[in-house]
C-alpha positions as a printed Julia matrix, in Angstrom:
499×3 Matrix{Float64}:
   6.44   20.18  119.2
   7.16   20.33  115.49
   4.42   21.38  113.14
   2.86   18.55  111.15
   3.3    18.38  107.38
  -0.36   18.87  106.61
  -0.91   21.11  103.59
  -0.37   19.27  100.3
  -0.4    21.13   97.0
  -0.72   19.26   93.7
   0.5    21.25   90.71
  -1.39   20.13   87.62
  -4.47   18.06   86.99
  -4.97   15.48   84.27
  -4.73   11.79   85.03
  -1.66   12.16   87.24
  -2.94   15.04   89.35
  -6.38   13.64   89.97
  -5.11   10.1    90.63
  -2.83   11.62   93.29
  -5.62   13.75   94.75
  -8.12   10.88   94.85
  -5.82    8.4    96.59
  -4.42   10.91   99.1
  -7.86   12.21  100.06
  -9.38    8.73  100.32
  -6.51    7.38  102.42
  -5.72   10.32  104.7
  -9.08   12.07  105.01
  -9.0    15.07  107.35
  -5.45   14.35  108.51
  -4.17   16.46  105.62
  -5.54   19.2   103.39
  -5.13   18.97   99.62
  -5.23   21.76   97.06
  -4.94   20.99   93.35
  -3.97   23.78   90.97
  -4.78   23.46   87.29
  -5.75   25.67   84.39
  -8.42   24.97   81.83
  -6.21   26.9    79.41
  -3.55   24.19   79.51
  -4.39   20.99   77.68
  -3.31   17.53   78.76
  -1.64   14.89   76.62
  -4.65   12.67   77.31
  -3.98    9.97   74.72
  -3.06    7.19   77.15
  -6.14    5.02   76.98
  -4.86    1.52   77.75
  -4.09    0.16   81.21
  -2.68   -2.98   82.85
  -4.18   -5.14   85.66
  -2.74   -3.28   88.7
  -5.24   -0.47   88.04
  -7.9    -2.76   89.52
  -6.14   -2.5    92.87
  -6.05    1.28   92.7
  -9.78    1.45   91.96
 -10.5    -1.07   94.71
  -8.61    1.06   97.24
 -10.79    4.01   96.26
 -13.85    1.79   96.6
 -15.32    2.86   93.26
 -18.02    0.79   91.62
 -16.45   -0.87   88.59
 -19.52   -0.8    86.36
 -20.12    2.88   87.14
 -16.44    3.7    86.51
 -16.56    1.9    83.15
 -19.77    3.67   82.09
 -18.33    7.05   83.02
 -15.05    6.45   81.15
 -16.56    4.62   78.14
 -14.3     1.71   79.06
 -13.93   -1.72   77.52
 -12.05   -4.73   78.85
  -8.48   -5.59   77.92
  -6.86   -9.03   78.05
  -3.5    -8.08   76.58
  -1.73   -6.54   73.59
  -1.48   -8.01   70.11
   1.86   -7.25   68.45
   1.66   -7.27   64.66
   4.75   -7.11   62.39
   7.15   -6.82   65.34
   9.08  -10.06   64.95
   8.78   -9.69   61.18
   6.32   -8.38   58.62
   3.27  -10.66   58.54
   3.87  -12.2    61.98
   1.82  -11.5    65.1
   1.51  -12.71   68.68
  -0.43  -11.76   71.82
   1.19  -10.66   75.06
  -1.66  -11.54   77.4
  -2.22  -10.73   81.06
  -2.85  -14.4    81.71
  -0.62  -17.2    82.81
   0.05  -20.0    80.35
  -0.14  -23.52   81.7
   1.02  -24.6    85.14
   4.41  -24.05   86.72
   6.46  -26.43   88.83
   8.37  -24.93   91.74
  11.6   -25.67   89.9
  10.64  -24.29   86.51
   8.0   -22.31   84.65
   5.51  -23.84   82.26
   7.62  -22.87   79.22
  10.12  -25.62   80.13
   7.44  -28.32   79.88
   6.08  -26.74   76.7
   9.55  -26.76   75.16
   9.99  -30.42   76.1
   6.69  -31.14   74.42
   7.71  -29.17   71.34
  10.9   -31.2    71.07
   8.84  -34.41   71.17
   6.19  -33.13   68.73
   3.48  -32.9    71.41
   3.04  -29.16   72.04
   0.87  -26.85   69.98
   0.99  -23.03   69.91
   2.0   -21.55   73.27
  -1.15  -19.43   73.41
  -3.33  -22.57   73.3
  -2.51  -23.07   76.98
  -3.63  -19.61   78.14
  -7.29  -18.69   78.74
  -6.71  -14.97   78.16
  -5.09  -15.58   74.76
  -7.9   -17.87   73.63
 -10.58  -15.49   74.87
  -8.96  -12.51   73.15
  -8.63  -14.38   69.86
 -12.33  -15.29   70.01
 -13.39  -11.77   71.11
 -14.86  -13.17   74.34
 -14.84  -11.88   77.9
 -16.48  -12.23   81.3
 -15.3   -11.77   84.85
 -14.78  -15.12   86.56
 -14.88  -16.17   90.23
 -11.66  -16.15   92.26
  -9.93  -13.8    89.8
 -10.1   -16.54   87.2
  -9.32  -14.19   84.34
  -6.76  -11.37   84.34
  -7.83   -8.11   82.75
  -7.45   -4.34   82.62
  -9.29   -1.59   80.74
  -9.29    0.59   77.68
 -10.64    3.94   78.87
 -11.03    7.58   77.94
  -8.21    9.22   79.94
  -9.9    12.64   80.01
 -13.11   11.13   81.33
 -11.11    9.17   83.9
  -9.52   12.38   85.16
 -12.97   13.98   85.38
 -14.32   10.92   87.23
 -11.47   11.1    89.74
 -11.93   14.85   90.13
 -15.54   14.35   91.24
 -14.4    11.63   93.63
 -11.56   13.74   95.08
 -13.68   16.86   95.55
 -16.26   14.79   97.46
 -13.4    13.78   99.74
 -12.36   17.35  100.47
  -9.86   18.23   97.74
  -9.99   21.91   96.79
  -9.38   22.79   93.15
  -7.86   26.16   92.27
  -8.09   27.45   88.71
  -5.09   29.25   87.29
  -1.75   29.09   85.57
   1.37   28.81   87.71
   3.51   31.89   87.17
   6.25   31.29   89.73
   7.48   28.68   92.2
   8.72   30.28   95.42
  11.63   28.64   97.22
  12.8    29.09  100.8
  16.12   30.96  100.7
  17.62   28.86  103.51
  16.36   25.33  102.9
  15.69   25.4    99.15
  12.28   23.83   99.78
   9.23   24.99   97.88
   7.17   27.43   99.95
   4.38   28.42   97.58
   3.05   28.58   94.05
   2.22   32.02   92.71
  -0.44   32.07   90.02
  -0.28   34.42   87.06
  -3.36   36.16   88.43
  -1.42   36.97   91.6
  -2.84   34.43   94.05
  -0.31   32.67   96.27
  -0.89   29.06   97.33
   1.31   28.01  100.23
   2.0    24.42  101.18
   4.12   22.06  103.27
   4.54   19.45  100.55
   4.19   19.65   96.77
   3.42   17.1    94.05
   4.54   18.01   90.54
   2.01   16.79   87.95
   2.76   19.49   85.38
   3.53   17.07   82.56
   6.5    17.47   80.24
   7.06   21.05   81.51
   7.98   19.78   85.01
   7.59   23.27   86.48
   8.49   22.28   90.03
  11.0    19.45   89.88
  12.66   20.42   86.63
  12.51   24.21   86.32
  12.37   25.3    89.97
  14.44   22.6    91.71
  16.72   21.94   88.71
  16.66   18.16   88.99
  18.36   16.71   85.91
  16.98   14.26   83.37
  18.53   11.01   82.13
  17.99   10.64   78.4
  17.22    7.05   77.29
  16.61    7.82   73.61
  19.74    5.85   72.64
  17.8     2.77   73.8
  14.28    3.87   72.84
  14.75    5.99   69.7
  11.13    6.95   69.02
  10.66   10.6    69.96
   7.31   11.63   68.44
   3.7    10.59   68.17
   0.59   11.71   66.36
  -2.86   10.73   67.64
  -6.39   10.85   66.27
  -9.79    9.55   67.33
 -12.14    7.73   64.97
 -15.68    6.43   64.99
 -16.03    2.76   65.87
 -16.68    0.56   62.88
 -17.28   -2.75   64.64
 -17.48   -4.57   67.93
 -14.62   -3.61   70.3
 -12.01   -6.33   70.7
 -10.74   -7.11   74.23
  -7.12   -6.28   73.48
  -4.93   -3.41   72.32
  -3.42   -3.62   68.86
   0.22   -2.58   68.39
   1.06   -2.58   64.69
   4.72   -2.06   63.78
   5.58   -0.03   60.68
   8.84    0.89   58.96
   9.77    3.69   61.42
   7.89    2.79   64.6
   4.45    1.48   65.45
   0.74    2.32   65.56
  -1.74    1.75   68.38
  -5.43    0.99   68.02
  -7.5     1.08   71.23
 -11.25    0.3    71.15
 -13.54    2.2    73.56
 -17.3     1.93   73.79
 -17.94    5.04   71.71
 -14.84    5.43   69.54
 -11.38    4.14   68.75
  -8.12    5.73   69.86
  -5.36    5.68   67.26
  -1.78    6.87   67.29
   1.49    6.54   65.44
   4.74    6.45   67.42
   7.83    7.12   65.35
  11.37    8.45   65.21
  11.65   11.85   63.51
  15.13   10.99   62.32
  13.53    8.49   59.94
  10.02    9.87   59.36
   8.82   13.46   59.03
   5.94   14.97   60.97
   3.67   15.42   57.93
   4.49   11.97   56.6
   3.63   10.48   60.01
   0.2    12.13   60.03
  -0.46   10.95   56.48
   0.55    7.4    57.34
  -1.68    7.34   60.41
  -4.71    8.71   58.57
  -4.17    6.19   55.8
  -4.24    3.33   58.3
  -7.23    4.06   60.53
 -10.7     2.57   60.34
 -13.76    4.81   60.47
 -14.39    8.53   60.17
 -11.98   10.77   62.07
 -13.45   12.7    65.0
 -10.47   14.91   65.83
  -7.63   16.65   64.06
  -4.24   14.94   64.39
  -2.54   15.8    67.7
   1.27   15.91   67.49
   3.34   15.08   70.56
   7.1    15.39   70.92
   8.81   13.51   73.76
  12.14   12.33   75.09
  12.29    8.94   76.75
  14.03    9.03   80.1
  13.61    9.86   83.77
  14.31   12.6    86.3
  17.39   11.72   88.33
  15.37   12.24   91.5
  11.68   11.55   91.82
  11.56   13.01   95.34
  13.73   16.04   96.1
  13.35   18.47   99.0
   9.61   18.71   99.77
   8.5    17.76   96.28
   7.56   14.47   94.59
   7.12   14.23   90.85
   4.33   12.07   89.38
   3.56   11.23   85.76
   5.15   12.81   82.69
   6.96   15.43   84.77
   9.1    12.62   86.21
   9.89   10.8    83.0
   8.42    9.19   79.94
   8.45    5.79   78.35
   6.36    5.37   75.26
   3.01    3.58   75.67
   4.1     0.3    74.06
   3.11   -1.79   77.1
   0.55    0.64   78.58
   2.65    1.49   81.63
   2.13    5.26   81.93
  -0.91    5.17   84.22
   0.67    2.3    86.15
   3.76    4.38   86.96
   1.51    7.2    88.2
  -0.29    4.71   90.42
   2.9     3.18   91.8
   4.43    6.57   92.63
   1.41    7.91   94.48
   0.89    4.63   96.38
   4.56    4.63   97.33
   4.3     8.24   98.52
   1.28    7.39  100.69
   3.3     4.61  102.33
   6.19    7.01  102.99
   4.23   10.14  103.92
   6.23   12.42  106.2
   4.81   13.47  109.56
   6.63   16.48  111.04
   9.81   16.54  108.95
  11.36   15.08  105.84
  13.35   11.88  106.41
  16.35   11.36  104.15
  16.04    7.58  104.37
  12.43    7.76  103.15
  13.45    9.98  100.25
  16.27    7.64   99.23
  13.97    4.62   99.42
  11.32    6.34   97.31
  13.86    7.27   94.68
  15.49    3.84   94.63
  12.21    1.97   94.27
  10.79    4.32   91.66
  13.93    4.28   89.56
  14.06    0.48   89.74
  10.47    0.35   88.46
  11.36    2.58   85.55
  14.54    0.69   84.68
  12.81   -2.69   84.53
   9.99   -1.31   82.38
  12.53    0.43   80.14
  14.35   -2.86   79.57
  11.11   -4.67   78.73
  10.27   -2.03   76.11
  13.75   -2.18   74.58
  13.32   -5.94   74.17
  10.51   -5.41   71.64
  12.68   -3.22   69.42
  16.01   -4.99   69.71
  14.98   -8.63   69.41
  13.5    -8.64   65.93
  14.09  -10.25   62.57
  13.12   -7.07   60.73
  15.82   -5.49   58.59
  13.52   -3.84   56.05
  14.25   -0.21   57.03
  17.04    1.9    58.48
  15.02    2.27   61.69
  14.74   -1.48   62.31
  18.36   -2.09   61.35
  19.39    0.5    63.94
  17.2    -1.14   66.62
  18.58   -4.6    65.92
  22.19   -3.4    66.05
  22.03   -0.86   68.9
  23.73   -1.38   72.24
  21.37   -2.43   75.02
  21.67   -2.28   78.85
  23.61   -5.08   80.53
  20.54   -5.81   82.67
  18.51   -6.65   79.55
  21.34   -8.55   77.87
  21.58  -10.78   80.93
  17.86  -11.63   80.71
  18.13  -12.39   77.0
  21.22  -14.57   77.45
  19.62  -16.47   80.32
  16.47  -17.19   78.33
  18.31  -18.12   75.13
  20.52  -20.61   76.92
  18.09  -22.25   79.33
  14.57  -20.72   78.96
  14.91  -19.25   82.43
  13.47  -15.93   83.61
  14.09  -14.64   87.11
  11.99  -11.8    88.46
  13.78   -9.38   90.77
  11.98   -7.81   93.72
   8.63   -6.3    92.79
   9.44   -6.14   89.09
   6.24   -5.38   87.16
   6.52   -7.9    84.35
   6.49  -11.47   85.59
   8.06  -14.59   84.07
   5.16  -15.3    81.74
   5.26  -11.78   80.26
   8.96  -12.06   79.46
   8.4   -15.54   78.05
   5.53  -14.5    75.79
   7.39  -11.5    74.38
  10.78  -13.19   74.02
   9.3   -16.13   72.14
   6.92  -13.84   70.27
   9.88  -11.77   69.07
  11.64  -14.9    67.87
  13.96  -16.1    70.65
  14.27  -19.9    70.82
  15.92  -21.33   73.95
  18.66  -23.89   73.38
  17.63  -25.99   76.38
  15.14  -26.27   79.21
  15.07  -27.48   82.8
  15.74  -31.23   83.11
  12.7   -31.6    85.36
  10.57  -31.68   82.2
  12.33  -34.82   80.98
  11.16  -36.76   84.03
   7.78  -37.05   82.29
   7.21  -39.86   79.84
   5.62  -39.03   76.47
   2.24  -40.2    77.77
   2.53  -38.18   80.97
   3.58  -35.03   79.16
   0.86  -35.48   76.53
  -1.79  -35.84   79.26
  -0.4   -32.85   81.19
  -0.37  -30.52   78.16
  -3.66  -31.72   76.71
  -5.48  -31.3    80.03
  -4.33  -27.67   80.32
  -5.25  -26.93   76.71
  -8.67  -28.58   77.01
  -9.52  -26.72   80.23
  -8.48  -23.37   78.73
 -10.39  -24.04   75.5
 -13.59  -25.02   77.32
 -13.37  -22.03   79.65
 -12.95  -19.64   76.7
 -15.85  -21.19   74.79
 -18.19  -20.61   77.75
 -17.49  -16.87   77.81
 -19.91  -14.46   76.13
 -18.84  -12.12   73.36
 -17.0    -9.07   74.68
 -19.55   -6.63   73.23
 -22.47   -8.54   74.79
 -20.84   -8.54   78.22
 -20.2    -4.79   78.06
 -23.79   -4.17   76.99
 -25.26   -5.97   79.99
 -22.63   -4.96   82.56
 -21.39   -1.42   81.97
 -22.62    0.11   78.71
 -22.74    3.9    78.67
 -26.18    5.45   78.23
 -24.9     7.33   75.19
 -23.72    4.12   73.57
 -27.03    2.39   74.33
 -28.9     5.25   72.68
 -26.71    5.02   69.56
 -27.34    1.26   69.44
């Protein structure tokens, strides 16, 4: 009988490492052993503080108490992302997690809205979406039957610590130390062990690379190449700083475009996360820090943290007996808060494809195909924000508007511009309503819509649209203020003391 693949070694902690450890230990229990190697001497990027709704599923699988998780991570609720100055200076729109209006099986709600706009019946597209209305009024509450779609703003370092406590309770062993060498089997090329700088050797059957941008296992040891996507996503740097809160936290992330990139503003219970994403070809490092500090609210709590990155992906996400998770496998800037989601998808996919006694090539190919497809579709969605814009006020924005884009994205843009149609492929993350909100928010106006909408008379269409708008407006008005809901549901003890 062949020996079972039982000993799993996770290289690196942070959000990626501890998310992997928590889900593996919760799902597999004593069937496998898990060792996580990390060093307190190595810092984590730790600025990713905004999430998207699939994180609720991950937390539910773990069985964590939501209110406790939010208290521990100083979390607030998130209904979407407000994009300011992206279409043009002075313009803004909200990409919400909600679903506007009601679809027909033949066509999405945008077709009926466009018919109404042509007849002078429709109002702003966001008027038909509860999450948009709630965000604009700074309101939030959980509703029965998943009646409102939400995610979280959270402290990523506290989330990693929360998951570490969870994982260790479920049997994960943490080893302190820096990785000095990755030992490979001379015959198979598989990883056999990690040797720490202190001399300790940690053997394993299967390895998960969560070593961040360094990619010590997949990149340096196994020499898996990297596809550079910076010709599509030109921003290559960021600077981040934390500030004291100066007001009630809003239930959405703010993404504020500037002449050479954009700035995020993420409200937590105890502070605000701020960062400036930019392209160094157009803006210097010192200038970027100065611009960020000139555009934050509240007293700074940290020194500016500079981060250099290259958008792209490892050509293989599973190679030999190693899977890469998080920044070690690729990076796409946090414009749509997808970093933690990609960690989650990779580790959930690995759990579904866990090997038993040997590695199966078909499993490895499937893992790589699915993961790469996830990354490609997210990449295209991010490119959309930069490329479809009316801004021409700087060299950066002129480059973005004129740059070549992937055929896969061009097809989506052409389809929407001609007929307002969006077709989701497979398990693509962003659904029809997300593409619709961003495409129209960035300034695309479809030339036509599905003829099904013209079956309605003016009176029928007016009643249909008004009923949706009235229901959404009434539902939003009944919600409490976001800050009040946090205070009674999940406020941190530290925040309550400060109040």
